[in-house]
DOMARTOR-192221 format. One record per residue (C-alpha): x, y, z. Coordinates in steps of 0.05 Angstrom, whole numbers, padded with zeros to 5 digits, always signed. Each point is the difference from the previous one (the first is absolute). Layout:
REM DOMARTOR-192221
XYZ/...
REM end
This chain:
REM DOMARTOR-192221
+01670+01948+01506/-00013+00071-00023/-00053+00038+00039/-00065+00017-00036/+00019+00073+00012/+00065-00007-00039/-00036+00015-00066/-00065+00033-00021/-00045-00007-00061/-00011+00064-00039/+00042+00044+00047/-00013+00061-00044/-00073-00001+00025/+00019+00000+00073/+00015+00057+00048/+00073+00005+00017/+00023+00019+00071/+00074+00013+00008/+00042+00004+00063/+00063+00036-00022/+00049+00002+00031/-00007-00055+00052/+00023+00037+00063/+00046-00019+00057/+00039-00051-00041/+00070+00005-00031/-00004+00015-00074/-00057+00018-00047/-00060-00043-00016/-00074+00006-00013/-00063-00043+00007/-00055-00001-00052/-00070-00023+00018/-00055-00010-00052/-00072+00007+00023/-00066-00008-00036/-00060+00045+00009/-00021-00040+00061/+00068+00011+00031/+00017-00073-00007/+00075-00011-00004/+00023-00033-00066/+00075+00009+00002/+00054+00020+00049/+00073+00006-00018/+00064+00026+00032/+00043+00033-00052/+00073+00019+00005/+00008+00063-00041/+00075+00012+00004/+00054-00039-00035/+00073-00006+00022/+00044-00042-00044/+00055-00023+00048/+00002-00070-00029/+00022+00029-00067/+00045+00058+00016/+00040-00039+00051/+00026-00040-00059/+00070+00019-00022/+00020+00026+00068/+00058-00030+00040/-00028-00049+00051/+00031+00036+00059/-00043+00062-00014/-00065-00040+00004/-00013-00002+00076/+00004+00076+00002/-00039+00011-00065/-00060-00045+00013/-00016+00030+00067/-00020+00064-00037/-00064-00037-00016/-00027+00024+00066/+00013+00047+00058/-00040-00042+00049/+00031-00069-00009/+00068+00014-00033/+00037-00045+00050/-00040-00060-00024/+00022+00010-00073/+00070+00017+00023/+00006-00067+00037/-00037-00043-00050/+00046+00024-00056/+00061-00011+00044/-00023-00071+00017/-00010-00016-00074/+00069+00026-00017/+00033-00037+00057/-00004-00060-00047/+00032+00039-00056/+00061+00016+00043/+00001-00070+00029/-00019+00019+00071/-00037-00064+00017/+00006+00017+00074/+00008+00070+00028/+00048+00016+00057/-00033-00001+00069/+00005+00076+00006/-00029+00013-00069/-00058-00048+00012/-00019+00035+00065/+00009+00070-00027/-00046-00015-00058/-00051-00030+00047/+00002+00061+00045/-00010+00044-00061/-00058-00043-00023/-00037-00005+00066/+00009+00074+00009/-00036+00007-00067/-00056-00047+00023/-00008+00041+00063/-00001+00068-00032/-00045-00020-00058/-00052-00036+00043/-00002+00059+00049/-00009+00048-00058/-00057-00039-00030/-00039-00017+00062/+00006+00066+00038/+00002+00050-00057/-00040-00031-00056/-00048-00053+00028/-00016+00022+00071/-00044+00059-00020/-00050-00049-00031/+00005-00048+00058/-00005+00051+00057/-00052+00048-00029/-00041-00046-00046/-00002-00009-00075/-00056+00052-00007/+00031+00053+00045/+00008+00071-00024/+00062-00002-00046/+00023+00066+00031/+00010-00040+00064/+00016-00068-00030/+00075+00012-00010/+00065-00001+00039/-00011+00071+00025/-00066-00022+00029/+00034-00059+00034/+00052+00047+00029/-00055+00044+00029/-00046-00055+00026/+00051-00053+00019/+00066+00037+00013/+00033-00058+00038/-00015-00050-00057/+00025+00049-00052/+00063+00016+00039/+00017-00074+00009/-00010-00012-00074/+00048+00057-00018/+00053-00024+00049/-00005-00073-00022/+00011+00021-00071/+00057+00046+00020/+00035-00057+00035/-00006-00046-00060/+00030+00055-00043/+00058+00007+00048/+00015-00075-00008/+00002+00013-00075/+00045+00061+00007/+00050-00038+00042/+00005-00058-00049/-00013+00032-00068/+00030+00068+00011/-00064+00039-00012/-00073-00008+00022/-00023+00000-00073/+00038-00026-00060/+00062-00022+00037/+00058-00038-00029/+00020-00049+00055/-00017-00066-00034/+00043-00023-00058/+00007-00065-00039/+00036-00047+00047/-00014+00036+00065/+00000+00071+00027/+00046+00060-00004/-00011+00030+00068/+00012-00031+00068/-00040+00014+00063/+00041+00031+00056/-00009-00013+00074/-00023+00072+00009/-00053-00008-00054/-00024-00065+00031/-00005+00032+00069/-00038+00058-00029/-00052-00047-00029/-00005-00041+00064/-00018+00059+00046/-00073+00010-00019/-00016-00074-00010/-00043-00008+00063/-00046+00056-00024/+00000-00025-00071/-00021-00070+00024/-00055+00028+00044/-00028+00043-00056/+00001-00060-00048/-00039-00041+00051/-00049+00057+00008/-00010+00001-00075/-00017-00074-00001/-00048+00011+00058/-00033+00058-00036/-00013-00037-00065/-00024-00062+00038/-00050+00044+00038/-00024+00032-00065/-00012-00068-00030/-00038-00024+00061/-00045+00062+00001/-00014-00004-00075/+00001-00075-00010/-00060-00006-00047/+00025+00054-00046/+00074-00020+00001/-00012-00074-00014/-00047+00011-00059/+00027+00063-00032/+00028-00017-00069/+00015-00072+00020/+00015-00047-00058/+00037-00065+00011/+00065-00014-00037/+00066-00036+00006/+00058+00030+00040/+00073+00009-00020/+00063+00020+00038/+00070-00021+00015/+00011-00037+00066/+00065-00016+00035/+00031-00068-00014/-00026-00021+00068/-00070+00021-00019/-00001+00061+00046/-00014+00071-00022/+00061+00031-00033/-00009+00065-00037/+00072+00003-00027/+00015-00068-00029/-00031-00068-00011/-00038-00045-00049/-00067+00010-00034/-00062-00032+00029/-00072+00004-00024/-00065-00023+00033/-00070-00005-00028/-00059+00038+00028/-00012-00054+00052/+00073-00004+00022/+00024-00062-00037/+00071+00005-00028/+00003+00010-00076/+00076+00002-00003/+00055+00008+00051/+00076+00006+00003/+00006+00033-00068/+00068+00033-00007/+00000+00073-00023/+00035-00019-00066/-00058-00046-00017/-00057+00049+00012/-00018+00001-00074/-00017-00074+00002/-00058+00015+00047/-00021+00071-00019/-00020+00033-00065/-00024+00069-00019/-00060+00020-00041/-00020+00067-00030/-00066+00035-00012/-00014+00058-00047/-00026+00048+00053/+00059+00003+00048/+00075+00010-00001/+00005-00049+00058/+00010-00074-00012/-00043-00057+00028/+00043-00056+00029/-00027-00070+00011/+00021-00068+00026/+00016-00044-00061/-00034-00063+00026/-00065+00038+00010/+00000+00041-00064/-00015+00074-00011/-00073-00005+00019/+00006-00036+00067/+00073+00010+00016/+00001+00071+00028/+00020+00010+00072/+00015+00049+00056/+00067+00022+00028/+00019+00045+00057/-00008-00001+00076/-00065-00039+00003/+00027-00053-00047/+00068-00004+00034/-00023-00010+00072/-00047-00056-00023/+00048-00032-00049/+00056-00009+00050/+00002-00054+00054/+00016+00050+00055/+00033+00067+00015/+00067-00008+00033/-00007+00059+00048/-00044-00010+00062/-00043+00063+00002/-00018-00003-00073/-00014-00075+00002/-00047+00010+00059/-00036+00054-00040/-00003-00046-00061/-00030-00055+00042/-00054+00048+00024/-00018+00016-00072/-00002-00074-00019/-00043-00016+00061/-00048+00055-00019/-00014-00035-00066/-00001-00069+00034/+00058-00022-00043/-00033+00015-00067/+00038+00040-00052/-00019+00074+00004/-00013+00036-00066/-00031+00065+00024/+00040+00059-00028/-00010+00042+00063/+00036-00054+00040/+00063+00019-00039/+00006+00057+00050/+00001-00048+00059/+00052-00043-00034/+00040+00062-00020/+00006+00022+00073/+00020-00070+00021/+00057+00004-00051/+00018+00069+00026/+00008-00029+00070/+00040-00058-00030/+00046+00050-00035/+00014+00035+00067/+00017-00067+00032/+00046-00019-00057/+00035+00067+00002/+00010-00008+00075/+00032-00068-00012/+00046+00026-00055/+00024+00058+00043/+00019-00051+00054/+00040-00043-00048/+00076+00015+00001/+00005-00023-00073/-00037+00063-00021/+00063+00040+00014/+00046-00042-00044/+00043+00032-00053/+00001-00055-00053/-00054+00027-00045/+00006-00031-00069/+00002-00072-00026/+00014-00026-00070/+00009-00065-00038/-00010-00031-00069/-00038+00049-00044/-00067-00014-00033/-00041+00033-00055/-00068-00001+00034/-00029+00014+00068/-00067+00001+00035/-00012+00037+00066/-00065-00008+00039/-00017+00038+00063/-00063+00015+00039/-00011+00074-00009/-00049+00034+00047/-00055-00010-00051/+00017-00072-00018/+00046-00044-00042/+00049+00038-00044/+00037-00036-00056/+00060+00028-00038/+00033-00039-00057/+00060+00022-00042/+00044-00026-00055/+00069+00029-00009/+00046-00008-00061/+00075-00011-00004/+00010+00076+00003/-00036+00005+00067/-00059+00035-00033/-00072-00018+00017/-00035-00033-00059/-00066-00018+00033/-00039+00025+00060/-00066-00027+00026/-00035+00027+00061/-00062-00028+00032/-00018+00046+00057/-00046-00010+00059/-00057+00043-00027/+00002-00038-00065/-00009-00066+00036/-00061+00031+00035/-00029+00030-00064/-00057-00050-00010/-00013-00004+00075/-00010+00076+00003/-00046-00001-00060/-00041-00057+00031/-00004+00037+00067/-00026+00065-00030/-00051-00038-00041/-00024-00035+00063/-00005+00067+00036/-00040+00028-00059/-00049-00057+00006/-00006+00009+00075/-00004+00075+00006/-00011+00036-00067/-00049-00044-00038/-00067+00037-00004/+00025+00063+00034/+00018+00068-00026/+00076+00006+00007/+00020+00048+00055/+00069+00019+00024/-00007-00047+00059/-00022-00059-00042/+00056+00012-00051/+00049+00003+00058/-00021-00071+00016/+00034-00020-00066/+00063+00037+00019/+00000-00031+00070/+00003-00069-00033/+00058+00021-00044/+00038+00031+00059/-00006-00064+00040/+00050-00031-00048/+00048+00060+00008/+00013+00003-00075/+00060+00034-00030/-00026+00017-00069/+00065+00033-00022/+00038-00065+00011/-00053-00041-00036/-00001+00035-00067/+00041-00045-00044/-00019-00025-00069/+00004-00072-00023/+00010-00007-00074/-00029+00053-00046/-00041+00055+00030/-00056+00034-00040/+00010+00073-00017/-00055+00047-00024/+00016+00066-00034/-00055+00051-00014/+00011+00058-00048/-00046+00060+00009/-00007+00065-00039/+00005+00070+00028/-00073-00002+00021/+00010-00065+00038/-00037-00045-00049/+00028-00070-00009/+00035-00006-00067/+00029-00070+00005/+00011-00054+00053/+00057-00051-00007/+00007-00061+00044/+00063-00041+00006/-00004-00071+00027/+00068-00020-00023/+00064+00035-00019/-00028+00050-00050/-00060+00046-00007/
REM end
């Protein structure tokens, strides 16, 4: 159901407060808040103000270019798009099962991405709010302030991210926008020297990851009342899980739970995602609004990402992360947790899990294999689903007889969380802004709620159907001469 703060009567009579740009997130977005003369909040919306048309201009390109092209969506999570596209196109080249080496190399690449992205978000983007307070002086409330006040924490964050990027470099060829994953497998093997290089710092990396979990757990304990109520709105959860029900961020089947934890659907193969999920559009955002078909567009929105994943799975298959997950579950007495700020706790549990998975992969002799590509009977369509750092990422392609892409559909993590983010900031507005004169600190509360989801706004800006276009013609003095609006193909 839409929030009462989704729309407002007579918005032209209300005072408009704009947060633009939303800071310490990837990409460009803004928040608009409408207040009456009593400072009562009437409307709150998160707007995506940039548009990137990858779904359209990927059409007509040879399919083998796609894994490299689509990762240009983002400089923060390119590996996720690189791998999701490769997984989708595995079906096109008939690679139903990858070689053991290719499977492990891709997983090492992916869990390196999880590690570096989670470290970047928590230590660089989110920790200033958590360590100094939402109302702290903004001149201090930043990563430079963290470095000055908490040098050990900042240093560990930098080195954790650096290690994740090294895993990516070894497997993809470059730390950003590599080319290692291809339809059917990978094009670069991991050498024994590279493996040994990654193994050397593992004891420190593991210790720092555990320290990160301890830090965020302590922050939650010391701020329990705030963290549990801040922006909390109940919703369903969505993620992939391994075929054994355990957490698997690289491959699996779709599972959804309702707000109380009951299964809505389970075991859905990636190729059948469209049976369970649909996308809606609204006039005020370039970002789509996905929903679960059986629940409809009003009730069917959901959350994805770390907090959804660690509650949607049956268990985590690595011991340290599973122990940390059990501590989070025990803290809520087994109830589903919906508080956005607990995303940070879940994020650090996943960071620890990524370290444990990397450690296991580096100990696996199959990682050093030299059979890198598989093939089989060709197909015209493919769907690849992966758990990106921010949540479930879906890539779907159709390829014609000339090997050219004829259709591309991307549903990215931030798009899945679109409604959840809007509901969270509306709840924060009710809790903290209503009746108060907006200050920098109060407006930062809105941004804190958005940052909890770790949105990648660049990735999320894709149109569905026909996007409106407004053209304004002004004279030399700046006066409006004519305004044309296109809702279809023509002005």
